[in-house]
N, C-alpha and C positions, 0 to 999 in steps of 0.2 A: 138317500145315502145313509148307510148304517152308522150308528154312533160308536165313537171309540170307547175302549174300556174306561178311560178316565172320565169321559163325559157321563157314561152310565153310572159310574160310581158317584159323581157329583149329583146326578139327578136323584139317586137312591138316598144319599145323605140329605139332600134338600127335602124330599117328600117325607122323610122320617125325622126331620129336625123339630125338636121340642119347640124352639123359639119361632120357627115359621108358623107352626099351629097356634101358638099363643098370639102372634102378630095378627093372624086372621081373626081369631076370637076377639082381640081387643081393639080391632079396627086400625092398627098401625100398618103402614105401607111397606114396611121391611122389618126384618128381625133386628136390624141394627138399633131400633128403638130401645131395646133392652140393655145395650151397651151404655147409652147415655143415661138411661133411668138408673142402672146400677152405680155409675160413677157419681151421678147427682145425689143419690141417697147417701153416699159416703162423704161427698165433699160439699154439698149444699151450695152448688154453683148458681143454680137457677131458682129464683124466688119470685114472689109477686112483686111486680114492678121493675124486674130486670130488663135492661135494654141490650140486646146481643145480635151478633152477626153469625150466621150459619153458612160457612164456606164449603161448597161441595154438597149442597143440600138434597139434590134429587135422589130418589123419588119423593123424599119429604118426611121420613119418619123422625128424624131429629127435630125438624121444625114442628112437627105435630106435638112432640113432647114438650118443646120449648114454649109453644104458643099456649099450651094448656097450663104450664106452671107459671108463666109470667103474668097471666091474668089480664084484666082489662087495663091496667095501668102500666104494663110492660109493652115491649115491642120486639119483634123479631124480623130482621132483615136477611134475606137468603139469596144466594147466588149459586148458580151451577151451569156448566156447559150444556147439560141435557135439560129438556123441558120439564116443568113440574106442575102438576095440577094445583089450582089455587087452595090455599088453607086460610081460614079466617084468622086475622091477626098478623099475618106474615106478608111483608112486601117482598116480592121476588123479581130478580133480574136474571134472565138467561143469557149467558155469554161466557167467553173464555177469560178466566181470572188472570191469565198472563198477558192479556192485551190492555194497553194503557186506556183505550177508549171505554172498554167495559169496566175497568176499575174506576175511571172517573165517574161514569154513570152510577156506580154503586155507591161512591162516596157522595155524590150529590143526593142520593136517596136518603143518606143519613142526615142530611140538612144540618150539619154542624154539631150534631149530637155525639158526645163521647159514650163510648160503650163500656158497660160493666163486664162483658164477657164476649170472647170470641171462640167459637167452636169450629173445628175443621176436620171433616172426615174425608177430605179430598184424596184421590188416588188417580194416577195416570192410567190411560188405556194400556193394558198389559201386552207387552210384545213377546214375553216368554224368555227374553235374554236378561238374566238377573242384573247384570252391571248396568245395562240401559235402563231398566225399569227402576232400579234404586236411584240412579241419578236424576230421572224425571220426577220420582216421588220427593226427593229431597229439595228439588227446585221448587216444587209446589209448597212444600213445608217452609222453605226460606221466604217465599212470597207471603205466606199466611202470617209468619212471624213479623215480617216487615209491616203488614197491614195492622197487626195487633200493636206494634210499637207506635204507629201513627194515630190510632184511633181508640185505644183503650184509655180510660181514665186511670189516674194513679190509684193503685190498690185493686185494679181490674184483674181478671183471670183469663187464661188461654189453655184451651184443650185442643190437642192435635194428634191425629193418627200418624204414626211413624213406622217404618219397617226397618228393623235392625240391620245395618250394613256398615260400610266403610266411612260413611259421613256421620254416623250416629254420634260419635263422641264430640265432634265439632259442633254439631247443632245443639247438643245438650248443653255445651258450654255457652253458646249463644243465648240460650234460654236462661241459664243461670245468671248471665250478665244483666238480663232485663227484669228478672222476677226474684222476689224475696225468697221463694222456695220453689223447687221443682221436684215433682214426684212422678213415679210411672204407675200406670193402672193397666191391668189385663183383666177385663170384665169376663164374667162366666160365659156371656154370649158370643164372645170372640172365639172362633174355632181353634182347637188345640194345635192343628197342624199349621195355622197361620202364624207368621213371625211378626204380625202386627202388635204393636202395643200403643198405648195413649200416654203422652207427656202432658202433665198439668202444671202449668206456670201459675203460681199463686202470688198475688200482690205485686202488680206492676210497680217498679221503682219510679 
């Protein structure tokens, strides 16, 4: 079957993408690694010894970055609906974050440890209907925020991908209620045409 014009355009963009080439050269599984690297360079979220959860981790580029930065004394816990090949220093569970059974298993993996950081690059399967996709996305964001509320230590941080839509302001307010400071980040590796941004909650109250 012939490709559509839009899929051909995506393929051309992907093939010519600077960050795709960098990821291959640097050994990262996806170009998204550079989003986290840029944010971390600015905000110093991940340090040696950091204990963190990576929500929506597959294929694993954020976990790769995190595992390298936390070192031998830190720990990365990762979860995704999709499979993810093993990464040294990362404990991974495959399952649907929206299901209590999966969430309970992930919490068991933490073994009572409070987290320094929660990072979430989760996004729903895209239907192409913007209102439905935005609603699904913010539902995942709300679950990630609730997880951060329950498992971050006081002073911990929360980084989450959001898509600007009708629920954005209410979600921003919920983050401001939980964190001492909330800032937005749009890393260079985030494609210009994407309406994604990252909200960073600093200093869990």
